[in-house]
N, C-alpha and C positions, 0 to 999 in steps of 0.2 A: 397400671400402665406406666412405663417409663422408657424413654429413648435416651441413650447416652451417645453423644457425639465424641468419637475418639480422635478424629482428625478432619480438617476442612481446609479449603484453599487459603483462608485467612491466616493459617498457622505460618510462623516464620520458617523459611525466609520469604515465603510467597505473599505475605501481606501487601496490600496495595493493589495496583492494577495487575491483573493476570492476563497473559496472552490468550485470546479466546479460542485459538485453534490448538492449544496445548491442553494437557490433562488438568482437570479440576476435580481432584479426588476427595470424596467423603467416605469415611469409615464410621459406622455406627452399630450399636447393638441394642437389644430390647430385653426387658425382663419378662416379656410375655411370649417368648419364643416357643414355649411348649403348648400354648393355647390352640384350640381348634381353629382351622382355616386361617392360620397366621400368614400374613403377608406384610412386607414393608411397603408403604405407600408414599411415593415421592412426588411432591408438587413443585414444579419449577415455574417461576414467574419472571417475565421481563418487565421491569418496573417502569420503563418508558411507555410501552404500548399496553401494559396490563395483560398481555397474552399469557395464558396459563396452560401448562401441559402436565397431566397427571399420569403416572405409571406405577404399576405394582410389580414387586420383585420378591422372589422367594429368598429365604435366608441361605447363605453359603454353608458349607459343612460345619463351620465353627459357630454358626448361628448369627453371624454378622451380615451387614450389607456393605459392599464396596461399589460405590456409585461414582461414575465420571460424568459431570455435568457439561463437558465440552461439546457433546453431540447436540445439545440444545443451544448453547451460546453461539456456536458457529453458524447456526441457521438464522440468527437474529442480527449478527454483526454486519456492518457496512464497510466498504472501502471507498474512499473519497479522494478525488483529484480535482483541483480547481482549474478547469479548462478555460483558457482565454479570460482570466481574471487578473486583477491587480490588488495590492494591499492584503492585509491579513484576512484569512477566511476561517470560519469556524468549521472544524472537522467533526462530524457526528459519529465518530468511530469509538466512542466509549459508551458502555451500557452498564446499568446496575442490575445484577441478577439476584434473585431470592430463591433459596432452596429450603424446603421444609420436608424433613424426613419424619413421617408419622407411621402409623401402623393400623392394620385392619385385622380383626380376629373375632372369634366367638362362634357359637353354634348358629346364631343369626348374625353374620359378620357386620361389625360396626367399625367406623373409621374414627381414629383418635389422632388429632393433629400433633405435630411436634413443635420445635422451636424454629422460628425464622432465622436463617443465616443469610446475610447480605454480603456481596462482594462485587468488585468492579472488574470488567473485562475490557480490553481494547483489541483491535484487529491485528494483533501480533501472531506470528506462527513460527516460533523459534525452533531451530534444529534441536534434535533430541538431546545431544550432549550439552548444548548451550543451555537448554531449559533445566537440565539436571543440576546446573550450578546457578540457577536463577537468583538474581538479586534485583529487587525493584529499583534500587537507587542507580542502577546502570541504565535505566530507561526514562526516568523522570527528570525534568529540567531543574538545574540549580545553578546559581551564579557564583557564590563564594561561601567559604566555610568559616568565616570569622567576621567580626564587626568592622574590621579594617578594610578600607577599599583597596589596599595594596596587596591583600592576600586573597586569592580567588582560585577556584577550580575552573578548568576549561568547561564551558557550558556543555551539558549533556543533551543532545537532541536525538530523535529517532533517525534522522538522516545521517548519512556518512559525512564526516567533516573534513575529509581530505580535500586539498585544493583541486579545482575542477576547471573546465573550460565552458564557454558559452558562445553562441553565435547570434547574429542578427535574426530577430523574429523567432527566437527559440526560447523555451522555458527551461528553468532548473528550479527545483523545489526544496524547501526546508520544512520539516515537520517536527513538532515537539508536543509534549504533554506535561502537565504539572500535577502533583498529588494534591488532592482537595485540601484547601487550607494553606498550601505553600505559596511562596512568592512566585509570581509569573514574570515573564519578560515584558516590561512595559513598552519597549520599543526596540528596534534594531537601527543601526546607523550604517549608511552606505558611504564608503570613503573611496573616491576615485583617484587614480594616478595616471600620468602619461607614461610613455615608454621609457623615459629617463628616471622614473621613480618619484617625480615631483607631484605632490598632492594637489589635486585640482579642486575638488568639491567635497563637502561633508553634508549629508542630508539624513534626516531621521524619518523613519516610518513608524507611526504609532500603532500599537496593538489595541484596537478598540474592544477586544474581548478580555482585557486584562483584569484580574482580581475580581471576578464575579462571585467566587465562593461556591459555585455550583458545578458539579462534576461534568455536566453536559457542555460546559464552556471551557473545559480544561485541556482541550486538544485543538491546536491551531496549525495552520500551514500557510505558506506564502510563496508566490513565484518570485524568485530573486534572480532568474536568468535575465538576459538583456531584454527579452520581450516584456517580462514583468516589470522591470525597472522603467523601461521606456514608456510603458502604459501609465505610470504615475507621473513622470515628467521626463521627456526626452532630452532635456538639457543636462540632467545629472551625469550622464556618461558621455557627453559630447567631448571628443578628443581623447577619451580614456583608452588605455591599453589593458588595464586590469582594474579590479576594485575589490575591496574587502567588505565583508559583512561582519560587524562587530556588535557586541552587546555591552550596554553601560553597566558599570559596577560601582556601587556606592555613589560618591559625589561626582558632579559633572566637572570634568576638566577637559582642556583641549586634547584632541586625539593625538597630536604630535608632541604632547608634553613629555618631559624627561621620564625615564623608566620608573623612577621612584614614585612618581605621581601618576603612573599609568592607571587610568580609570576605565578602561575598556577591556573586555575579554574578547579576543579574536575568535570568530566562529569559522569563517571560511573565505578563501580567496578565489575569485573567478577571473580567468584570463579571457579577454575578448578576441576570438580568432576571426581572421578575415575569411570570407567565403572562398573556398578553393574552386578548382576548375570543375569539380563534380557537384551534383546536387547534394545538399546536406539532408540526411534522414535522421530524425531524432526519435529515440525510443524512450518512453517512460514506463518503468516496470515496477510492480509491487514487490517490495523487499520483505524479508522476514519480520521486520519491525513494524510493518504497516505503513511505512513511508514509501513514496514513489521516487526511485532513483532514476538517473538520466544517463543515457549513452548516446553520443553523437557519432554517426557513421558518415565519414567524410570521403571515403575512398570510392572507387568506381562501384556502381550498383547494377543489378540486373533486374528488370521487370519481366515477369513471365505470366502467361495465361494458359489455363488448361480448360478445354471444352469437353463437356459431357452432354449427351442428348438422349432423349427417349423417343423412339420412333413407332409408327404404326404402319401397317400394310394396307394398301387399298388396291382393289382390282382395277386394271387398266381397261376392262371390258365394260362398255356402256350400251344401253338399249337405244338405238336410233331407228325410229319408224319400224319398230318390232323386229329389228335385225341387230344381233349382238355385234358391236363394232369396236375395234381396238382404238382406244383414245390415247394417242401418243403424248398428249399434254399432261397426263396424269402419271406422276412418278410412282414406281412400285412401292417405295418406302418414303415417307415424309416425316420430318421431325415434328413432335408435338410439344416437347419441353426442351429447351436448350439452356444449360447452365455454364457460365464462364467463371472460373475461380482464378482470381489474380493473386500473384505472389511476388515476393521480392527476395533477392539475395543481397544482403548488405555486408559491407566490410568496414570495420572500425579503423580509426587511425592507429598508429603504434601506441601501445599501452605498456605501463610498467607492470612488474609482477604484483605490486600492491593493488593497482587498478584492476588487474585480472581477477584477483581474489574478490574484490568488490563486485565486479560484474558477473560473477558466477551465478548470482541470484536470477539473472535474466534467463538462464537455461531452464530453470524450473518454476519461474514465476507464473502464478495462475492468471495474472492480468497484465497485459502488455498493450500500451497505446502507441500509435505512430503519430507523432506531431508533424502536421503538414503545414504549419504556419497559421497566422491569424485568419487568413482569407478562407482556408478550407477546414480548419479545426483538427480534430483528432479522429483516427480510425482504429478500431479494435483489431488486433492481429494476434496470431498464435505462432509460437516458435516451433517449427517442425523438427529442426535439428540445428545444432551449433557446434563449431569447432574453433580451436585457436591454433595459429601457426606461429612458430618461433623461427627467427632467422638470425644470422650472424652470431652463432654460438650462444643462442638462447638470450641474447640481449635485447632483441626486438620481438615484440609479440603483437599479434593482430587477431581480432576476433571476426569470425564469419558466421552469419545467421541466415537461415532460410525461414522466411515468414510467409504465412498465408493470411489474407484478409478473412475475417470471420463472417463476411457477408458474400453472397453470390449475386452475380448479375444474371437475371433470369428472363427469358422470353418464352412465351407460351402461345401455341397455336392450337385452336380446337378445344 
């Protein structure tokens, strides 16, 4: 008996964390392919829960097995969004998978185990062409590429790092993960400015999950929108027009030190917008990298409701003193179950072409949350259709979404 593994997910360039919703190919062969009752026997184990799935496969025409483990990992993975929280939060969206390709054969079939192959997955779902060029270093966090604090790469996060906006009592999120054994981000720094660009405050947020050395602690997220920062300390952004989220690199130096001594890597800038005349609706949607991105819809919105009902018929004739009498108080048809489905038509502010590319994930995201503020929390919604409109010779772009709440308001009679 001998199983030979020809390729596996840990092979370059896929070594490291693999997006769980993308292919995780194994190709193997056996020296016992000609034996009676031969089958490949694959055992897949989730190392966190110890849940095991065993399946048997016939050999392909060449005698090999081509096995994609993603159909198992995608059933076990989780998506996490820190609702109404502050500070760093542990994201449980990394799992360790174990695949063992063995074989069963013989006149009285017997099972022979193979070699355990372990690999990590996270809740990524990269587009096909993106995954064909997959490089783990494009998704795991790093601060700098030399021992000098003056030479650094821009931090790599799962979240989009383009400058963004935020509103009062609304969240924006940052997500990242580190390769096991690599250096994590020990803290982030919030640097606030007034409208003239004068620095107001500098405050640190410590990552309490830093450098644990265990893969289950290697993915974190934090609300860095105005709601998240105010929940830590409402004075940090008092009087601020915008603020930067920066990462420390090397030695500690003042944030406004000369460029040659620049000891922080800028992550992202948030501009604090005033509440407009219309209600702000904020959508948080799961992106292909497993992070939740944010779109604030500040233009006029429409709330709509659709009613559906199930009815039953009841005869208006009743027996009164042995005489069949027409009872006008009984309706011929009465509703027994009434469902009301609420929906929203939302319009974003004007967005750039780059922002439009970022927000395209919202059209196909499998998980969209409507942020209703701290008092009401989040509601799950689904996007039924979406469009974007360009005006002024394609220089102004605005997105429109039709949403349905995923819950029904139901009344039942009878």
